[in-house]
ZAMARGU-4260 file (C-alpha; in steps of 0.2 Angstrom, whole numbers, plus 5000, padded with zeros to 4 digits):
<rodrens>
0) 5121/4627/5607 | 5119/4641/5619 | 5127/4653/5607 | 5124/4656/5589 | 5139/4655/5577
5) 5141/4661/5559 | 5152/4647/5554 | 5158/4630/5560 | 5176/4624/5558 | 5177/4605/5559
10) 5194/4597/5561 | 5198/4579/5560 | 5213/4570/5568 | 5226/4568/5555 | 5229/4550/5551
15) 5247/4544/5551 | 5254/4541/5534 | 5264/4525/5538 | 5249/4514/5533 | 5231/4515/5527
20) 5216/4519/5538 | 5205/4506/5546 | 5188/4504/5553 | 5194/4510/5570 | 5199/4527/5563
25) 5183/4528/5554 | 5172/4524/5569 | 5182/4535/5580 | 5184/4551/5569 | 5179/4552/5551
30) 5162/4545/5550 | 5156/4555/5565 | 5164/4571/5558 | 5156/4568/5541 | 5139/4565/5549
35) 5140/4582/5558 | 5147/4591/5543 | 5133/4585/5531 | 5120/4589/5544 | 5126/4607/5546
40) 5126/4609/5527 | 5108/4602/5526 | 5104/4616/5539 | 5112/4629/5527 | 5126/4633/5540
45) 5143/4639/5534 | 5155/4624/5538 | 5172/4619/5533 | 5178/4601/5536 | 5197/4600/5537
50) 5208/4585/5536 | 5225/4579/5530 | 5239/4567/5532 | 5251/4568/5547 | 5268/4564/5537
55) 5282/4567/5550 | 5288/4557/5564 | 5299/4542/5568 | 5287/4527/5563 | 5288/4534/5545
60) 5307/4534/5545 | 5307/4517/5553 | 5296/4510/5539 | 5307/4519/5526 | 5323/4511/5532
65) 5315/4494/5532 | 5309/4496/5514 | 5325/4504/5508 | 5316/4519/5502 | 5314/4537/5507
70) 5302/4544/5520 | 5294/4554/5506 | 5291/4538/5496 | 5281/4531/5511 | 5270/4546/5514
75) 5267/4549/5496 | 5261/4531/5495 | 5249/4531/5510 | 5243/4549/5508 | 5236/4544/5491
80) 5228/4528/5498 | 5220/4537/5513 | 5214/4552/5503 | 5207/4541/5489 | 5198/4528/5500
85) 5191/4542/5511 | 5184/4551/5496 | 5176/4534/5490 | 5168/4531/5507 | 5160/4548/5505
90) 5169/4558/5518 | 5166/4575/5513 | 5182/4585/5517 | 5182/4603/5510 | 5201/4600/5510
95) 5212/4585/5513 | 5230/4590/5513 | 5246/4585/5521 | 5260/4591/5533 | 5274/4589/5520
100) 5266/4604/5510 | 5276/4620/5508 | 5262/4630/5516 | 5262/4618/5531 | 5281/4620/5533
105) 5279/4639/5532 | 5265/4639/5545 | 5273/4628/5557 | 5290/4637/5556 | 5281/4654/5559
110) 5271/4647/5574 | 5287/4640/5582 | 5297/4656/5579 | 5283/4667/5585 | 5282/4658/5602
115) 5301/4657/5602 | 5303/4676/5600 | 5289/4679/5613 | 5300/4669/5626 | 5286/4656/5628
120) 5298/4641/5627 | 5311/4635/5640 | 5327/4628/5634 | 5334/4612/5643 | 5348/4600/5641
125) 5345/4582/5644 | 5354/4565/5643 | 5347/4554/5628 | 5352/4538/5620 | 5364/4540/5606
130) 5369/4527/5593 | 5388/4529/5591 | 5389/4518/5575 | 5374/4527/5566 | 5381/4543/5574
135) 5364/4550/5579 | 5352/4552/5594 | 5339/4539/5595 | 5321/4543/5595 | 5310/4533/5608
140) 5304/4521/5594 | 5322/4518/5588 | 5326/4510/5605 | 5320/4492/5611 | 5324/4482/5626
145) 5316/4473/5641 | 5301/4482/5649 | 5304/4487/5667 | 5286/4483/5672 | 5282/4466/5664
150) 5299/4461/5658 | 5293/4458/5640 | 5307/4458/5627 | 5306/4470/5612 | 5297/4484/5621
155) 5299/4501/5613 | 5307/4516/5621 | 5290/4525/5622 | 5278/4510/5626 | 5277/4492/5630
160) 5265/4484/5618 | 5262/4469/5629 | 5257/4478/5645 | 5253/4495/5638 | 5265/4504/5650
165) 5271/4522/5644 | 5290/4522/5645 | 5305/4533/5642 | 5319/4525/5632 | 5330/4526/5647
170) 5318/4516/5657 | 5322/4500/5646 | 5333/4486/5653 | 5347/4481/5641 | 5342/4494/5628
175) 5347/4492/5610 | 5347/4503/5595 | 5334/4497/5582 | 5345/4504/5568 | 5362/4495/5571
180) 5358/4483/5585 | 5372/4491/5596 | 5371/4496/5614 | 5367/4515/5614 | 5376/4527/5626
185) 5369/4542/5635 | 5374/4559/5628 | 5369/4577/5631 | 5357/4586/5619 | 5347/4602/5620
190) 5329/4605/5616 | 5315/4618/5618 | 5300/4614/5629 | 5283/4621/5630 | 5279/4624/5649
195) 5262/4617/5650 | 5261/4621/5669 | 5261/4639/5665 | 5244/4637/5656 | 5237/4625/5669
200) 5226/4638/5678 | 5219/4645/5661 | 5215/4627/5656 | 5207/4623/5672 | 5195/4638/5670
205) 5192/4634/5652 | 5188/4616/5653 | 5183/4611/5671 | 5173/4627/5674 | 5168/4632/5656
210) 5164/4615/5647 | 5155/4604/5659 | 5144/4599/5644 | 5158/4589/5636 | 5157/4571/5635
215) 5161/4562/5652 | 5176/4553/5644 | 5184/4569/5638 | 5180/4579/5653 | 5186/4565/5665
220) 5203/4563/5656 | 5206/4581/5655 | 5203/4583/5674 | 5215/4568/5678 | 5229/4576/5668
225) 5226/4593/5676 | 5225/4585/5694 | 5241/4576/5691 | 5249/4593/5687 | 5256/4598/5670
230) 5274/4597/5665 | 5285/4605/5652 | 5284/4596/5635 | 5298/4595/5622 | 5293/4603/5605
235) 5309/4598/5596 | 5319/4582/5594 | 5334/4576/5585 | 5329/4569/5568 | 5332/4572/5550
240) 5313/4570/5545 | 5301/4584/5549 | 5300/4603/5549 | 5317/4610/5554 | 5318/4620/5569
245) 5319/4638/5563 | 5332/4644/5575 | 5351/4647/5572 | 5361/4633/5579 | 5347/4620/5578
250) 5354/4610/5564 | 5348/4592/5565 | 5333/4596/5575 | 5315/4596/5569 | 5298/4601/5577
255) 5291/4586/5587 | 5277/4578/5578 | 5264/4582/5592 | 5268/4601/5590 | 5269/4600/5571
260) 5253/4590/5567 | 5239/4601/5575 | 5246/4616/5566 | 5241/4606/5551 | 5223/4611/5554
265) 5228/4629/5552 | 5239/4627/5537 | 5226/4616/5528 | 5213/4630/5532 | 5225/4642/5523
270) 5224/4631/5508 | 5206/4634/5504 | 5204/4651/5512 | 5220/4660/5508 | 5213/4677/5511
275) 5200/4673/5524 | 5207/4659/5535 | 5209/4670/5550 | 5190/4672/5552 | 5190/4653/5554
280) 5202/4653/5568 | 5202/4670/5576 | 5184/4676/5575 | 5173/4673/5590 | 5159/4670/5577
285) 5167/4653/5572 | 5164/4637/5582 | 5178/4625/5581 | 5174/4606/5584 | 5189/4594/5585
290) 5184/4576/5580 | 5197/4564/5588 | 5199/4547/5596 | 5202/4545/5614 | 5221/4543/5612
295) 5222/4561/5606 | 5212/4569/5620 | 5227/4576/5629 | 5234/4584/5613 | 5218/4593/5608
300) 5212/4598/5625 | 5228/4602/5634 | 5243/4603/5623 | 5236/4612/5607 | 5225/4624/5617
305) 5241/4629/5627 | 5250/4632/5610 | 5236/4643/5604 | 5235/4653/5621 | 5254/4655/5621
310) 5253/4662/5603 | 5239/4674/5607 | 5232/4685/5593 | 5214/4680/5596 | 5216/4662/5591
315) 5200/4653/5596 | 5199/4637/5607 | 5188/4623/5602 | 5170/4624/5608 | 5169/4605/5609
320) 5180/4589/5607 | 5168/4575/5605 | 5181/4561/5606 | 5176/4543/5604 | 5183/4528/5613
325) 5191/4513/5603 | 5183/4501/5592 | 5189/4483/5593 | 5188/4469/5580 | 5181/4452/5584
330) 5184/4455/5602 | 5202/4460/5600 | 5211/4477/5600 | 5214/4483/5583 | 5233/4483/5580
335) 5241/4490/5564 | 5258/4481/5569 | 5248/4464/5570 | 5238/4468/5554 | 5223/4465/5565
340) 5211/4477/5556 | 5198/4480/5543 | 5207/4492/5531 | 5196/4504/5522 | 5204/4502/5505
345) 5203/4483/5506 | 5184/4484/5511 | 5180/4495/5496 | 5188/4482/5485 | 5180/4467/5493
350) 5162/4475/5495 | 5161/4487/5480 | 5146/4499/5481 | 5143/4495/5499 | 5150/4511/5506
355) 5134/4515/5515 | 5133/4498/5524 | 5150/4501/5532 | 5145/4519/5537 | 5129/4512/5544
360) 5137/4498/5554 | 5151/4509/5561 | 5138/4522/5566 | 5126/4509/5574 | 5141/4502/5584
365) 5150/4519/5587 | 5161/4518/5603 | 5153/4535/5609 | 5154/4531/5628 | 5164/4515/5629
370) 5175/4504/5618 | 5164/4494/5606 | 5166/4479/5595 | 5165/4476/5576 | 5161/4458/5571
375) 5158/4452/5553 | 5142/4443/5558 | 5135/4458/5566 | 5139/4468/5550 | 5130/4455/5540
380) 5115/4455/5551 | 5113/4473/5552 | 5114/4474/5533 | 5101/4460/5530 | 5089/4463/5545
385) 5089/4482/5545 | 5095/4490/5529 | 5087/4477/5518 | 5073/4471/5528 | 5067/4488/5535
390) 5073/4503/5525 | 5076/4495/5508 | 5060/4484/5509 | 5049/4499/5514 | 5055/4510/5499
395) 5054/4496/5487 | 5036/4492/5492 | 5031/4510/5491 | 5038/4513/5474 | 5032/4496/5467
400) 5014/4499/5473 | 5014/4516/5466 | 5019/4509/5449 | 5007/4495/5450 | 4991/4505/5454
405) 4995/4523/5447 | 5008/4519/5433 | 5022/4528/5443 | 5012/4544/5445 | 5011/4551/5463
410) 4992/4551/5466 | 4983/4565/5474 | 4978/4562/5492 | 4960/4561/5498 | 4954/4565/5515
415) 4967/4563/5529 | 4962/4550/5542 | 4969/4548/5560 | 4981/4534/5553 | 4988/4547/5541
420) 4990/4561/5553 | 4998/4549/5565 | 5012/4546/5552 | 5015/4564/5550 | 5016/4567/5568
425) 5028/4553/5571 | 5040/4558/5557 | 5040/4576/5564 | 5043/4570/5582 | 5057/4559/5576
430) 5065/4574/5567 | 5065/4584/5582 | 5074/4570/5592 | 5086/4567/5578 | 5091/4586/5578
435) 5094/4586/5596 | 5104/4570/5595 | 5115/4576/5581 | 5118/4593/5589 | 5124/4585/5605
440) 5135/4572/5595 | 5124/4557/5599 | 5125/4550/5581 | 5121/4532/5586 | 5105/4538/5593
445) 5101/4549/5578 | 5104/4534/5566 | 5092/4524/5577 | 5079/4537/5576 | 5081/4538/5557
450) 5078/4520/5555 | 5063/4522/5566 | 5056/4533/5552 | 5057/4518/5541 | 5049/4507/5554
455) 5035/4520/5555 | 5033/4519/5536 | 5032/4500/5536 | 5019/4500/5551 | 5009/4513/5541
460) 5009/4501/5526 | 5003/4487/5536 | 4989/4497/5544 | 4982/4504/5528 | 4985/4489/5516
465) 4983/4499/5500 | 4984/4482/5490 | 4968/4478/5498 | 4959/4495/5497 | 4963/4495/5479
470) 4949/4482/5476 | 4936/4493/5484 | 4942/4511/5488 | 4955/4519/5476 | 4954/4536/5484
475) 4960/4527/5500 | 4973/4518/5491 | 4979/4535/5483 | 4980/4543/5500 | 4991/4529/5507
480) 5003/4528/5492 | 5004/4547/5492 | 5009/4546/5511 | 5022/4533/5508 | 5030/4542/5494
485) 5032/4557/5505 | 5039/4546/5518 | 5052/4540/5506 | 5057/4558/5502 | 5058/4561/5521
490) 5070/4546/5523 | 5081/4553/5509 | 5084/4568/5520 | 5085/4560/5536 | 5098/4547/5531
495) 5108/4559/5520 | 5121/4563/5534 | 5123/4544/5537 | 5120/4535/5520 | 5124/4548/5507
500) 5124/4536/5493 | 5108/4528/5497 | 5100/4546/5499 | 5106/4551/5482 | 5100/4535/5474
505) 5083/4537/5482 | 5081/4555/5477 | 5085/4550/5459 | 5071/4537/5460 | 5059/4550/5466
510) 5065/4563/5453 | 5069/4574/5468 | 5081/4589/5467 | 5089/4599/5481 | 5085/4594/5499
515) 5087/4603/5516 | 5084/4599/5534 | 5070/4611/5535 | 5061/4600/5522 | 5061/4585/5534
520) 5044/4582/5541 | 5035/4590/5526 | 5023/4579/5517 | 5022/4589/5500 | 5040/4585/5495
525) 5035/4575/5479 | 5020/4584/5472 | 5004/4574/5466 | 5005/4571/5447 | 5024/4569/5448
530) 5031/4554/5439 | 5043/4543/5449 | 5057/4532/5442 | 5057/4513/5442 | 5061/4506/5459
535) 5079/4499/5461 | 5085/4489/5476 | 5094/4501/5488 | 5103/4487/5497 | 5106/4468/5494
540) 5108/4454/5505 | 5126/4449/5510 | 5128/4431/5509 | 5137/4419/5521 | 5151/4416/5508
545) 5157/4434/5508 | 5157/4435/5527 | 5166/4418/5528 | 5180/4424/5517 | 5183/4439/5529
550) 5183/4428/5544 | 5195/4416/5536 | 5206/4431/5532 | 5206/4436/5550 | 5210/4418/5556
555) 5225/4417/5544 | 5231/4434/5551 | 5229/4427/5569 | 5239/4411/5564 | 5253/4422/5556
560) 5254/4433/5572 | 5255/4417/5583 | 5269/4411/5572 | 5278/4427/5573 | 5277/4428/5592
565) 5281/4410/5594 | 5297/4405/5602 | 5302/4387/5606 | 5302/4381/5624 | 5319/4382/5632
570) 5329/4366/5630 | 5328/4355/5645 | 5343/4349/5654 | 5355/4337/5645 | 5353/4319/5648
575) 5366/4306/5644 | 5364/4294/5629 | 5360/4279/5640 | 5346/4287/5649 | 5338/4292/5632
580) 5340/4275/5626 | 5330/4268/5640 | 5314/4277/5633 | 5305/4264/5622 | 5296/4274/5608
585) 5286/4264/5596 | 5273/4266/5582 | 5255/4261/5584 | 5239/4261/5574 | 5224/4268/5582
590) 5210/4255/5582 | 5197/4264/5593 | 5197/4282/5601 | 5183/4288/5612 | 5180/4302/5625
595) 5182/4296/5643 | 5165/4299/5652 | 5164/4314/5664 | 5182/4319/5659 | 5182/4334/5647
600) 5201/4333/5643 | 5203/4314/5641 | 5203/4302/5626 | 5204/4283/5628 | 5215/4276/5614
605) 5215/4258/5609 | 5232/4255/5600 | 5238/4241/5589 | 5256/4239/5594 | 5260/4223/5585
610) 5257/4212/5600 | 5242/4200/5602 | 5234/4211/5615 | 5229/4229/5610 | 5236/4243/5621
615) 5226/4256/5630 | 5232/4273/5632 | 5223/4288/5640 | 5228/4305/5634 | 5223/4323/5639
620) 5220/4330/5621 | 5201/4329/5620 | 5200/4348/5617 | 5211/4347/5602 | 5202/4332/5594
625) 5183/4335/5597 | 5179/4321/5584 | 5190/4307/5591 | 5182/4294/5580 | 5191/4302/5565
630) 5208/4297/5573 | 5204/4278/5570 | 5217/4272/5557 | 5229/4285/5561 | 5247/4280/5566
635) 5255/4288/5582 | 5271/4288/5592 | 5270/4282/5610 | 5281/4279/5624 | 5278/4260/5629
640) 5289/4257/5644 | 5281/4270/5656 | 5274/4261/5672 | 5255/4259/5670 | 5244/4273/5678
645) 5225/4273/5682 | 5216/4288/5675 | 5197/4289/5679 | 5198/4271/5683 | 5206/4266/5666
650) 5223/4259/5666 | 5234/4269/5654 | 5249/4259/5647 | 5260/4272/5640 | 5260/4290/5633
655) 5256/4297/5616 | 5267/4310/5609 | 5261/4327/5603 | 5269/4343/5597 | 5263/4360/5603
660) 5259/4373/5590 | 5261/4392/5591 | 5242/4394/5595 | 5243/4381/5609 | 5235/4367/5599
665) 5242/4350/5600 | 5246/4339/5584 | 5249/4320/5586 | 5267/4315/5582 | 5267/4302/5568
670) 5278/4294/5555 | 5278/4301/5538 | 5274/4285/5530 | 5265/4268/5535 | 5276/4258/5548
675) 5272/4241/5555 | 5263/4243/5572 | 5276/4241/5586 | 5291/4247/5576 | 5304/4255/5587
680) 5308/4273/5585 | 5328/4275/5585
</rodrens>
């Protein structure tokens, strides 16, 4: 940091309270923010980490309508799930509040009214879709229709989920109301707009000239928006769920959720600092850091700063917005609507006591510069090969050896040799590199450096071999074990921002007390003569069965989604009855089935069709039946009166019938009970 600040305010994107949080939210926002907050606290800096649930907006009202409950019921449910699961993961919020609180409603209303009274808004009328049956204007998400770009059915009024295009509800072809299913009509409505174009010059100077140190993905997206030219953006909408617009004649209108939500950072700060909140927002001695995902860059770098500049009164702009890219799941985009996600509360249920494993893997795979992928096999490998085999193994060996040779009492060291000095230098070098990485928001690199400290400890043990020197030189053994115990204490400090539960457990085993970042690199953290506790495993192996269960869950979800999306092929043209009757469909029993050489898709069937000579049929279903020998004995349906056709030199005497599943797989058509071979299907 080029400037010294007295305090740091960390804000985290407000998770939307129409569902739980998943690993994409954690990797993009909450784990990085928590790492940074914990690091600052270890450094003795004054810090406040602000979070809360975003509880207004159309998706919540849609979910409430589907479930037959109120929007408040929905947000109460998910706010509790999110808050509790975040706490269990160790996300150390100083406050985690919500946008349905009274203090938020008051703050958001005052913010709007202040801008309104200053003349910062422009008032415009526009034509919007109106549901005459429901007697209400339709928010974008309440309108569905055909996408004008890819022509997919069921596109929403704000986005087509198939092609990803951003839309306006009026762009849709054949729009329908999601409330009543009726065709909406256009009707005039009036709203207030924040003229972002008015603040474009100030934004250019602040971002493009003043913050070239921002991450390239953030800086680049901001530049693209500014180069395209900013347009006025509506700050109100016609809806009955949200903070009412505090202006006479605005009945039935609420603050647009994008305007309402970021004010939650301010209202949440007021909750914990009712008398001094302004110093966190208006003092130049405060550094504000916004942790968000890339889909929120425009709101935190363009829109919210415009709101703060329009308000005036010394509101400070964020010093950095270290937004991450997206985390995918098993090679596919995480999707809440498709349930394609690893939900935090379910993870905590399925992997009790393994909060740090998830924190570790999400940090190691953090999408800091580009989209990254979470896979369950990588999760297992990182736990078993890194947390267990490197970090846990080193700590366990250090404590076990100390108990074996010195009854758990930290021995006094003897003369320091080069190998001892090299370990001290390595730990101190890694500390400096870690500090630089964390200060510049490179948490993935910082975690790797912390693990390098454990690697250095393992290397030192292998070089000094205290189990061998104990036979001839107990002074040398004492020095080696003193050094590894000090290294364990250093690891407790280095990993605290990343693995707080492990750090706490390790400190307890070392009978340690308070720690600070300044102590990292010191080799007198556990004094000679101190007694350490019995060693406990810090991590345990994750077996294949646990991972297989998660993979099966995802496979089941994939199949459910395929079934939901599946639609039968359009019916073919009508044929008359006589034409159909000319098709001779019979039952046959498979007596042999083999792959056709040099043909990936073809299987050669030998069929008992009730005649003296077996029938040969070649079928292109090899990819769906990789073990064709298992089809022997099965009964199938086939068309017997097709003209013979040569395929790869084999004469095929008919066509085997199959049905196509939603996932594209083929299933052989067969009778439900045994039928004599050659029986006619009527």
